[in-house]
N, C-alpha and C positions, 0 to 999 in steps of 0.2 A: 322396857328400859335397859334390860341386859343386852339385847341385840343392838340397840343404839350405842351403848357403851362399848360393845365389841368391835364396832367400826371406828373406835377411838374418838368418838364424840363424848361429851361430858353431860349426860342428861340429869335433870332434876326431876325426881319422881314425887308427885303429890298424890298421896293415897292414904290408906289405913291398913293396919295389920292387927291381928288378935294380940292380946297381952298373954300369950302362951309361948311355949318353946317353939312351936311352929312359926309364930309371928317373928320371934327373935331370929330364927334361922332364915326367914325371908329377908330380914334386914341385913344380916351378916352376908348373905349371898350377894345382895345388891351392892353393899359397900365393897365387897371384894372385886366387883366389876366396876368400881369407881363411879357408882351412881350416887348422886347427892340425895340423901335420905332425910335431910333436915325437916322436910315438910310431910313426913309420914306420921300420922297420928297412931299411937298405940292405945287401943281401946278394947274392952270386952266385946267379943263377937264382931271384930272389925273386918273380917275377910269374907264372910258369907260362904256359900257352897254352890258350885256349878258343876253340872255333869251333862255332857253331850254325847249322844250315841251316833256314830257315823256308819254309813253303809260302805260297801267295798269301793265305791267311787269317790268317797270322801264327803258325801252330802250328809247333813245332819238329818237324822230320821226321828230323833226324840231328844228332849232335853228337860231338865228340871233345874230349879235354882232357889236359893234362899238368900235374898239380898240383905246386906247389913244396913243398919240405921246409919245414915250419912251425916248426922248432926255435927260430929267432931270435925269432919272434913270441911263441911260448909263453914263452920266457925273459923277454922284455920284460914280458908281462902278469903273470907270476908275481912279477917283481921290482918292478914299478911299478904294479900293479893298484890299490892304494889311491889313488894320486895320479891315475891315469887316470880312475877311475870315481866317486870320492867326490863330486865336484861335478856329475856328469852328471844331466840330467833324464830322459833315456831313452837306450836303446842299440838300435841297429839291427845285428843279427847275421846274417851269412850262415850259417845253421844247418848247412849241409852241408860247411863247411870242416873242417879237422882236428878230430877228436873231442876231443882233449885241450885244444886252444885253445878250443873251444866250451864245454867243461866249466869251464875257468878263467874265462871271461867270465861264465858263469852263476853261478859261485861269488861273484865280486866284485859282480855285480848284486844277488844276494840279500843279501850282506853290507851293501851300501850302500842297499838297498831301492830299486833303480832298475828300472823296467819294461823288459823286453826285447821288441823287435819282430823276429820271425824272418822273413828272406827266404830264398829257395831258388834255387840255380842248378842243382843236380844232384839231381833228385827221387829217384833210386835210392839215393843216399847219405842224403838227408833221411829216407827211410823208416826207416833204421836209427837215427834220432835222435828217435823218437816220444817218448821219455822227456823229452828236453830241450824239444821243441816244446810238450809239455803244461805246462811250467813257464814259458812265455813269456806276455806280456800279449796278444800277437796274432801269429797266423801269417798271412803275406801270400804269396799265390801266384796263379797264373792258373787258368783253368777246367780246362785240361788237367792241370795239377799237382794240383788238387783232386780230379780224377777218379782219378788215380794214388794219391793219399793215401788216398782212401776206397774204392778198388777199384771204381769205377763210372764210367759215361760220362755227363757232364752236358752234352755239346755240343748236344743238341737242346732244352734247357730254356730257357724265357724267363727274364728277369731275376727276375721275381716267383717263378717256380717254383724257380729256383736258390736264391733267398734262403730260401724255406721249407724246401727240402731240406737246405741247409747248416745252418740253425739247428738242426734236429733232430740232424744228424750231429756238429756241433761240440760240443753238450752231451753226447751219448752217448759221444763220443771223449775227453771230459775236457779239451777245449781251453777256454781262457778266452774267446777271440774269434778271428775269422778274416776276412780281407779277400781 
């Protein structure tokens, strides 16, 4: 959301933060970047914990996570979905978050005809969301995640070879587009 705001767009961030000083700092920082934080729920243990260990080439070699309960966010989306998404021009969705939250976002996106761009943080969970990924305007992931998604190893391919390989697989997999 900060990066989107830094290119002078005005994003609305729908999320959760802890009801701690750290959560308050996250909100302050987002607001300083002119991010609309009206739909960020402040709840106990609202942020969870993620840690990824990368090797020298930037590939993830290990990770751990503690996911927060998403009930407050699901409730907010279900109660305010029309006002959240009606005037959106696009939605960026972390597709591997809570399945019910992702489904609710996809429902309102379809209702308001807003394209969804799917990002991934946990590929093992995203693999369980292929049905949702197929309904997005674009699936965005790295080379390693693409390899996991298509059950192949793309690490030795040139950019041109990767583009050719993915073009075929994206169409065969029923995806609209992929970056």
